[in-house]
TIZA-205347 format. One line per field, with one value per residue (C-alpha): residue number from 1; residue in three letters; x, y, z. Coordinates in Angstrom, 3 decimals, padded with zeros to 6 digits, always signed. Example, Ala and Ser with C-alpha at 12.3 -4.5 7.8 and 13.67 -1.06 7.14 Angstrom:
residues 2
seq <- c(1,2)
type <- c(ALA,SER)
px <- c(+012.300,+013.670)
py <- c(-004.500,-001.060)
pz <- c(+007.800,+007.140)
end
This chain:
residues 398
seq <- c(1,2,3,4,5,6,7,8,9,10,11,12,13,14,15,16,17,18,19,20,21,22,23,24,25,26,27,28,29,30,31,32,33,34,35,36,37,38,39,40,41,42,43,44,45,46,47,48,49,50,51,52,53,54,55,56,57,58,59,60,61,62,63,64,65,66,67,68,69,70,71,72,73,74,75,76,77,78,79,80,81,82,83,84,85,86,87,88,89,90,91,92,93,94,95,96,97,98,99,100,101,102,103,104,105,106,107,108,109,110,111,112,113,114,115,116,117,118,119,120,121,122,123,124,125,126,127,128,129,130,131,132,133,134,135,136,137,138,139,140,141,142,143,144,145,146,147,148,149,150,151,152,153,154,155,156,157,158,159,160,161,162,163,164,165,166,167,168,169,170,171,172,173,174,175,176,177,178,179,180,181,182,183,184,185,186,187,188,189,190,191,192,193,194,195,196,197,198,199,200,201,202,203,204,205,206,207,208,209,210,211,212,213,214,215,216,217,218,219,220,221,222,223,224,225,226,227,228,229,230,231,232,233,234,235,236,237,238,239,240,241,242,243,244,245,246,247,248,249,250,251,252,253,254,255,256,257,258,259,260,261,262,263,264,265,266,267,268,269,270,271,272,273,274,275,276,277,278,279,280,281,282,283,284,285,286,287,288,289,290,291,292,293,294,295,296,297,298,299,300,301,302,303,304,305,306,307,308,309,310,311,312,313,314,315,316,317,318,319,320,321,322,323,324,325,326,327,328,329,330,331,332,333,334,335,336,337,338,339,340,341,342,343,344,345,346,347,348,349,350,351,352,353,354,355,356,357,358,359,360,361,362,363,364,365,366,367,368,369,370,371,372,373,374,375,376,377,378,379,380,381,382,383,384,385,386,387,388,389,390,391,392,393,394,395,396,397,398)
type <- c(MET,ASN,PHE,ALA,GLY,MET,LYS,THR,PHE,VAL,LEU,LEU,ALA,LEU,VAL,ALA,ALA,CYS,SER,ALA,ALA,VAL,PHE,LYS,VAL,PRO,ALA,THR,GLN,SER,GLY,SER,LEU,ARG,ALA,LYS,LEU,ILE,SER,GLU,GLY,THR,TYR,PRO,GLN,PHE,LEU,ALA,THR,GLN,HIS,ALA,ALA,ARG,ILE,GLU,GLN,LEU,ASN,SER,GLY,SER,GLN,PRO,PHE,LEU,ASP,TYR,PHE,ASP,ASP,PHE,TYR,LEU,GLY,ASN,ILE,THR,LEU,GLY,THR,PRO,PRO,GLN,PRO,ALA,THR,ILE,VAL,LEU,ASP,THR,GLY,SER,SER,ASN,LEU,TRP,VAL,ILE,ASP,ALA,ALA,CYS,ASN,SER,GLN,ALA,CYS,ASN,GLY,TYR,PRO,ASP,SER,GLY,TYR,LYS,LYS,GLN,LYS,PHE,ASP,THR,THR,LYS,SER,SER,THR,PHE,THR,LYS,GLU,THR,ARG,LYS,PHE,SER,ILE,GLN,TYR,GLY,SER,GLY,SER,CYS,ASN,GLY,TYR,LEU,GLY,THR,ASP,THR,ILE,THR,PHE,GLY,GLY,LEU,THR,ILE,LYS,SER,GLN,GLU,PHE,GLY,VAL,ALA,THR,HIS,LEU,ALA,GLU,VAL,PHE,GLY,TYR,GLN,PRO,VAL,ASP,GLY,ILE,LEU,GLY,LEU,GLY,TRP,PRO,ALA,LEU,ALA,VAL,ASP,LYS,VAL,VAL,PRO,PRO,MET,GLN,ASN,VAL,LEU,PRO,GLN,LEU,ASP,ALA,PRO,LEU,PHE,THR,VAL,TRP,LEU,ASP,ARG,LYS,LEU,THR,ILE,SER,GLN,GLY,GLY,SER,GLY,GLY,LEU,ILE,THR,TYR,GLY,ALA,VAL,ASP,THR,THR,ASN,CYS,ASP,SER,GLN,ILE,THR,TYR,VAL,PRO,LEU,THR,ALA,LYS,THR,TYR,TRP,GLN,PHE,ALA,LEU,ASP,GLY,PHE,SER,VAL,GLY,THR,PHE,SER,GLU,ASN,LYS,LYS,ASP,GLN,VAL,ILE,SER,ASP,THR,GLY,THR,SER,TRP,LEU,GLY,ALA,PRO,ASN,THR,VAL,VAL,SER,GLY,ILE,VAL,LYS,ALA,THR,LYS,ALA,THR,PHE,ASP,TRP,THR,ASN,GLU,LEU,TYR,THR,VAL,ASP,CYS,SER,THR,MET,GLN,THR,GLN,PRO,ASP,LEU,VAL,PHE,THR,ILE,GLY,GLY,THR,LYS,TYR,ASN,VAL,LYS,SER,VAL,GLU,TYR,ILE,LEU,ASP,LEU,GLN,LEU,GLY,GLY,GLY,LYS,CYS,ALA,LEU,ALA,VAL,PHE,SER,MET,GLY,ASN,GLY,GLY,PHE,GLY,PRO,SER,TRP,ILE,LEU,GLY,ASP,THR,PHE,ILE,ARG,GLN,TYR,CYS,ASN,ILE,TYR,ASP,ILE,GLY,ASN,ALA,ARG,ILE,GLY,PHE,ALA,ASN,ALA,HIS,HIS,SER,PHE)
px <- c(+004.383,+002.112,+002.782,+000.383,-001.243,-002.397,-003.536,-006.699,-007.330,-010.131,-009.391,-012.352,-012.055,-010.807,-009.906,-009.273,-007.203,-005.703,-003.178,-001.687,-000.173,-000.140,-002.934,-003.740,-006.206,-007.376,-007.913,-009.946,-009.346,-011.995,-011.116,-009.363,-010.647,-008.312,-009.830,-013.358,-012.801,-011.080,-014.036,-016.408,-014.305,-013.863,-010.245,-008.745,-011.071,-010.128,-006.408,-006.935,-008.573,-005.726,-003.070,-004.719,-004.791,-001.092,-000.119,-001.915,-000.082,+003.439,+005.155,+003.400,+003.379,+005.015,+004.360,+004.379,+005.011,+001.416,-001.260,-004.841,-005.703,-005.984,-006.341,-004.909,-004.529,-007.491,-008.431,-011.280,-010.640,-012.808,-012.370,-013.892,-016.291,-018.622,-016.584,-017.252,-016.094,-013.864,-012.195,-008.647,-005.577,-002.897,+000.166,+003.871,+004.691,+003.384,+003.192,+000.101,-003.411,-006.289,-010.034,-012.799,-014.591,-018.367,-018.654,-017.089,-019.853,-017.894,-018.382,-014.908,-015.767,-019.170,-018.048,-019.213,-022.468,-020.936,-018.173,-020.681,-019.337,-020.734,-018.020,-017.967,-017.090,-015.937,-018.294,-016.086,-019.120,-020.375,-017.165,-016.838,-013.079,-012.147,-009.916,-009.494,-006.128,-005.416,-002.795,-003.672,-002.385,-001.825,-000.454,+000.217,-000.169,+000.528,-003.148,-004.106,-004.145,-005.672,-005.911,-007.775,-006.947,-005.338,-006.964,-006.613,-008.952,-009.146,-008.631,-008.660,-007.250,-006.514,-007.602,-005.204,-006.310,-004.594,-006.211,-004.824,-003.774,-003.102,-004.504,-005.790,-009.452,-009.745,-011.970,-010.753,-009.880,-008.520,-011.197,-009.603,-010.540,-014.200,-013.927,-012.476,-013.904,-011.721,-012.367,-008.754,-005.166,-003.214,+000.502,+002.839,+006.057,+008.558,+008.024,+010.480,+008.179,+005.122,+003.794,+003.580,+005.749,+002.742,+003.637,+002.373,-000.127,+002.250,+004.784,+002.124,+001.016,+004.507,+004.245,+001.159,+002.930,+004.957,+007.564,+008.010,+007.257,+004.500,+004.278,+002.442,+001.447,-000.506,-002.313,-001.988,-004.805,-005.308,-007.234,-007.369,-010.699,-012.825,-012.847,-011.858,-009.436,-006.490,-003.946,-003.056,-001.331,+000.127,+000.987,+003.611,+004.933,+006.217,+003.483,+004.779,+001.676,+001.840,+005.567,+008.671,+010.549,+013.782,+013.925,+016.708,+017.002,+018.726,+019.277,+017.335,+019.308,+016.865,+014.161,+011.590,+010.121,+010.926,+014.062,+017.061,+019.783,+019.301,+022.585,+021.497,+018.749,+018.434,+015.797,+016.619,+019.874,+019.519,+021.351,+022.265,+024.661,+024.316,+023.471,+020.171,+017.815,+014.480,+011.391,+008.846,+005.365,+002.044,+000.323,+001.672,+000.739,+003.183,+006.973,+008.486,+011.909,+014.407,+013.753,+016.718,+015.433,+011.877,+013.313,+015.245,+012.105,+010.112,+012.770,+013.075,+009.307,+008.646,+006.047,+004.370,+002.942,-000.835,-001.189,-004.880,-004.475,-000.891,+000.681,+002.816,+001.146,+002.138,+000.127,-001.742,-000.623,+002.908,+001.892,+003.533,+006.556,+008.203,+011.647,+011.958,+012.719,+015.797,+016.573,+019.841,+019.377,+021.994,+023.813,+020.699,+018.842,+015.044,+013.212,+009.793,+007.881,+006.039,+002.712,+003.262,+004.284,+001.874,-001.721,-005.040,-006.847,-009.399,-007.918,-009.286,-007.564,-005.666,-003.519,-002.333,-000.607,+003.067,+002.950,+005.937,+006.176,+009.010,+010.323,+011.485,+013.015,+015.244,+018.178,+016.291,+014.820,+014.530,+014.905,+012.685,+009.378,+008.770,+005.005,+002.594,+004.086,+007.149,+005.303,+003.086,+006.223,+007.967,+006.400,+007.743,+008.595,+008.753,+011.014,+010.686,+012.712,+015.818,+015.385,+015.487,+013.244,+013.022,+011.952,+010.601,+009.074,+005.299,+003.074,+000.290,-002.246,-001.119)
py <- c(+006.278,+008.146,+007.242,+009.484,+008.867,+005.348,+004.938,+002.862,+000.574,-001.984,-005.122,-005.768,-009.416,-012.559,-014.297,-011.916,-012.647,-015.797,-017.649,-020.913,-019.973,-016.219,-014.257,-010.668,-008.727,-005.196,-002.517,+000.641,+003.638,+003.947,+007.443,+009.054,+009.159,+012.107,+014.080,+013.141,+014.359,+017.534,+018.370,+017.770,+019.922,+017.065,+016.116,+018.128,+016.340,+012.995,+013.811,+014.742,+011.370,+009.502,+011.474,+010.461,+006.809,+006.862,+008.315,+005.429,+002.876,+004.320,+001.539,-001.637,-004.139,-004.207,-001.717,-002.621,+000.229,+001.139,+003.401,+003.875,+007.563,+007.604,+005.188,+001.736,-001.162,-003.517,-006.938,-009.395,-012.737,-015.568,-017.676,-020.939,-023.590,-022.436,-019.327,-016.065,-012.817,-010.148,-007.006,-006.716,-004.492,-006.010,-004.682,-005.256,-003.506,-006.325,-010.134,-011.293,-012.073,-011.213,-010.674,-009.532,-012.006,-012.034,-012.099,-008.629,-006.018,-002.865,+000.163,-000.351,-003.972,-003.061,+000.119,+003.637,+004.598,+007.656,+005.491,+004.160,+000.633,-002.285,-004.676,-008.240,-010.249,-013.854,-016.269,-019.155,-021.220,-021.321,-022.771,-026.560,-026.312,-023.749,-024.839,-022.548,-022.412,-021.658,-019.064,-015.364,-012.676,-008.950,-006.394,-002.788,-000.065,+003.639,+004.425,+001.505,-002.243,-005.294,-008.461,-011.738,-015.411,-017.566,-020.236,-022.086,-022.392,-022.386,-018.979,-017.727,-014.487,-013.405,-016.806,-018.630,-021.123,-022.151,-025.159,-024.543,-020.954,-019.734,-016.260,-013.977,-013.593,-010.117,-009.589,-006.022,-003.281,+000.244,+002.870,+004.084,+000.810,+001.636,+004.530,+002.486,+000.022,-002.807,-006.164,-007.117,-007.112,-009.543,-008.943,-009.523,-009.093,-011.761,-014.491,-012.901,-009.879,-011.948,-011.749,-015.116,-016.802,-017.328,-018.302,-015.488,-016.460,-015.381,-017.970,-020.670,-019.921,-019.904,-023.521,-022.508,-019.725,-019.752,-017.593,-016.770,-013.076,-010.501,-007.125,-003.985,-001.302,+001.736,+004.057,+007.842,+010.065,+013.826,+013.687,+010.993,+012.020,+010.001,+006.466,+005.060,+002.652,+002.152,-000.374,-004.045,-006.650,-009.642,-012.816,-015.117,-012.864,-009.452,-007.160,-006.560,-004.630,-001.776,-001.859,-001.415,-004.586,-003.091,-003.930,-002.975,-005.195,-004.578,-007.129,-006.913,-005.935,-007.678,-010.295,-008.632,-005.661,-005.295,-003.450,-002.321,+000.336,+003.912,+005.446,+009.073,+011.619,+015.071,+017.694,+021.072,+022.264,+019.954,+016.622,+013.947,+011.118,+009.243,+005.551,+004.719,+001.775,+002.073,-000.090,-000.395,-000.332,-000.622,+000.219,+003.789,+006.240,+008.972,+009.164,+008.801,+010.445,+011.615,+015.055,+016.642,+015.423,+016.625,+020.043,+019.998,+019.115,+021.831,+024.429,+023.300,+023.398,+026.498,+024.501,+025.795,+023.828,+023.626,+023.389,+022.562,+019.497,+018.725,+018.540,+020.611,+022.456,+024.174,+026.005,+023.524,+025.557,+024.223,+020.555,+020.063,+022.331,+021.522,+019.849,+016.061,+013.976,+011.954,+008.668,+006.812,+003.075,+000.529,+003.194,+004.061,+007.367,+007.267,+010.547,+011.060,+013.872,+016.515,+015.311,+012.234,+013.872,+016.827,+015.718,+017.515,+016.716,+019.503,+021.603,+024.772,+028.094,+026.666,+024.540,+020.968,+018.563,+017.652,+013.845,+013.591,+012.974,+012.781,+009.447,+009.144,+005.676,+006.582,+004.807,+001.532,+000.113,+001.733,+005.504,+005.797,+004.467,+004.523,+004.314,+004.687,+008.068,+006.147,+003.008,+005.033,+006.203,+002.817,-000.628,-002.629,-006.292,-008.184,-011.157,-013.593,-016.364,-014.235,-011.979,-008.832,-006.010,-004.641,-001.312,-000.570,+002.565,+002.468,+003.201,+005.781,+007.397,+010.897)
pz <- c(+012.777,+010.448,+006.825,+004.940,+001.589,+000.863,-002.722,-003.188,-006.089,-006.174,-008.171,-010.426,-011.297,-009.648,-012.876,-015.737,-018.833,-017.298,-019.426,-018.158,-014.805,-015.391,-013.747,-014.711,-012.594,-013.593,-010.966,-010.490,-008.266,-005.573,-004.390,-001.440,+002.141,+002.746,-000.164,+000.948,+004.511,+003.312,+001.045,+003.971,+006.305,+008.789,+008.129,+011.056,+013.520,+011.982,+012.370,+016.021,+016.688,+015.008,+016.898,+020.167,+019.072,+018.164,+021.547,+023.263,+021.078,+021.136,+023.058,+021.998,+019.142,+015.726,+012.957,+009.274,+006.826,+006.132,+007.482,+006.418,+006.114,+002.328,-000.578,-000.927,-003.295,-002.819,-004.123,-003.893,-002.209,-000.938,+002.176,+003.342,+002.021,+000.608,-000.314,+001.501,-000.187,+001.305,-000.046,+001.234,+000.934,-001.315,+000.435,-000.220,+003.071,+005.279,+005.190,+007.087,+005.894,+008.197,+007.850,+010.195,+012.455,+011.957,+015.759,+016.019,+016.213,+017.011,+014.764,+013.311,+012.414,+010.960,+009.177,+009.913,+008.159,+006.458,+004.968,+002.431,+002.853,+004.842,+005.968,+004.638,+007.730,+007.791,+009.546,+010.628,+011.700,+008.101,+006.639,+006.736,+006.110,+008.776,+011.646,+014.630,+016.362,+020.005,+019.025,+019.143,+016.784,+017.208,+014.743,+015.723,+013.093,+013.472,+013.945,+016.172,+016.521,+014.932,+016.982,+017.254,+016.741,+014.038,+011.890,+008.579,+005.617,+001.813,+000.196,-003.407,-004.832,-008.382,-009.702,-007.363,-004.675,-001.443,+000.247,+003.733,+004.439,+007.949,+008.631,+011.341,+012.271,+013.796,+016.818,+017.383,+014.868,+015.091,+014.514,+011.269,+009.531,+010.103,+007.639,+004.786,+002.229,+003.461,+005.132,+005.820,+004.558,+002.391,+002.841,-000.115,+001.864,+002.890,+005.524,+007.979,+008.215,+009.105,+012.649,+014.482,+011.802,+009.519,+005.929,+003.653,+000.913,-001.876,-000.748,-000.819,-004.413,-005.962,-007.244,-009.257,-011.191,-014.403,-012.661,-008.959,-009.295,-009.688,-011.439,-010.334,-012.861,-011.658,-014.030,-013.860,-012.579,-012.736,-009.448,-006.782,-005.276,-007.678,-009.010,-012.370,-013.987,-011.681,-012.926,-013.105,-010.948,-012.810,-010.907,-012.426,-015.229,-016.222,-017.561,-021.093,-022.162,-019.667,-018.904,-021.075,-021.981,-020.639,-016.932,-014.536,-011.472,-008.151,-005.374,-002.158,+000.921,+003.265,+002.811,+005.054,+003.220,-000.471,+000.598,-001.451,-001.526,-002.690,-003.867,-004.059,-004.607,-006.157,-006.951,-008.463,-006.877,-003.860,-003.857,-001.345,-002.197,+001.064,+000.631,+002.340,+002.654,+000.848,+000.408,-002.391,-000.861,-002.705,+000.583,+000.558,-002.162,-001.162,-000.841,+002.624,+002.923,+005.567,+007.066,+005.265,+001.910,+002.568,+003.412,+000.135,-001.852,-000.087,-000.912,-004.550,-005.120,-002.944,-001.035,+002.125,+005.031,+005.472,+009.254,+009.095,+006.866,+007.935,+004.492,+002.124,-000.753,-003.995,-006.618,-008.805,-011.827,-011.256,-011.387,-014.797,-014.354,-011.024,-011.119,-011.357,-008.306,-009.319,-007.556,-008.183,-007.689,-008.707,-010.730,-012.769,-012.462,-012.152,-012.754,-011.185,-012.887,-010.881,-012.301,-010.120,-006.856,-006.924,-006.292,-006.558,-003.295,-003.923,-001.149,-002.703,-003.314,-006.266,-003.953,-004.560,-002.186,-002.276,-001.983,+000.354,+004.096,+006.611,+007.869,+011.445,+011.737,+014.684,+013.043,+012.640,+009.447,+006.022,+005.657,+002.574,+001.269,-002.478,-002.693,-005.586,-006.532,-007.719,-008.889,-011.259,-013.070,-013.010,-013.003,-010.073,-010.663,-007.365,-008.143,-005.238,-006.868,-007.344,-004.279,-006.368,-007.560,-011.083,-012.547,-016.028,-017.494,-017.134,-020.111,-019.724,-022.012,-020.977)
end
């Protein structure tokens, strides 16, 4: 499936403002691949390539709820002894850790020259603590596959250290990864979601934390095409600086994704009170919704479809005045302002993108994805210990 709009944030520091067993790591926004390709006039060709790749992969593998056409939430980690650096996606929509094998010399593994990023690959032969396993791993994404072999080694992220973490060493990557400033993925989902029954890193660091949870706060941006301060991820505590103290929790309905029940939705005169399953996903910057809901949002906002760039657009002048998206979760209403779901991708002609895409789950799995569009408005508190997720109003400077 194609889940458009991944929001990218690069974590600046490995150990920043650490207090006891609470670890706070600031983030910056690195910019949007989608906006870059649109400005260069090459986005339609890129889409055509990805469509072809998805057709080839329709009937194979498993597919976590993430795709890599836009920005995403990145962090710095190290692996091995002595430590080797890597920049990875911090993603609540998957549960595996993998990095690129230094022996892989494809263009996707090395990074395309026009991406402006040279991949940091993991050289297993230079780590005295690495142990290679005989087991292989393979993960299928909407735009292609990632596969290789499993191994164990010491890793560090956000000031936390795991002495023996099992992870994938990728010997083959989908072409789309070659365009992005990423050396791998660190999944923050639940163990049941992990491919090959690997224990996710977050589960292994729980004993080191003051509380078995983490908080994600994302800052607000007028445009996503350029970099800047992006947000904060706090391991082991609620972020009381950037998030309101009043938190409303709801229980998870499955311990795979961060999945819970959505009681209803409305925008303008459109409403739907059907109970659906929804996930919170830091790896997706847009909102994924059922087709009927997307149609309702399009009608309420008077959006039109841009066939060239395959997205809905509205006049940028309406960014502040469109109706709120209203989600009812656990009996509480959560309003998402239009400044969050209308994005300036520099499309030209005074047009801005409607950050919504249609979900086609075929009756299986969650019907909605609440990505960064929702998380910017409400801090998300991922409470592993109590199998619940919390929401608090996020603080912004504008």
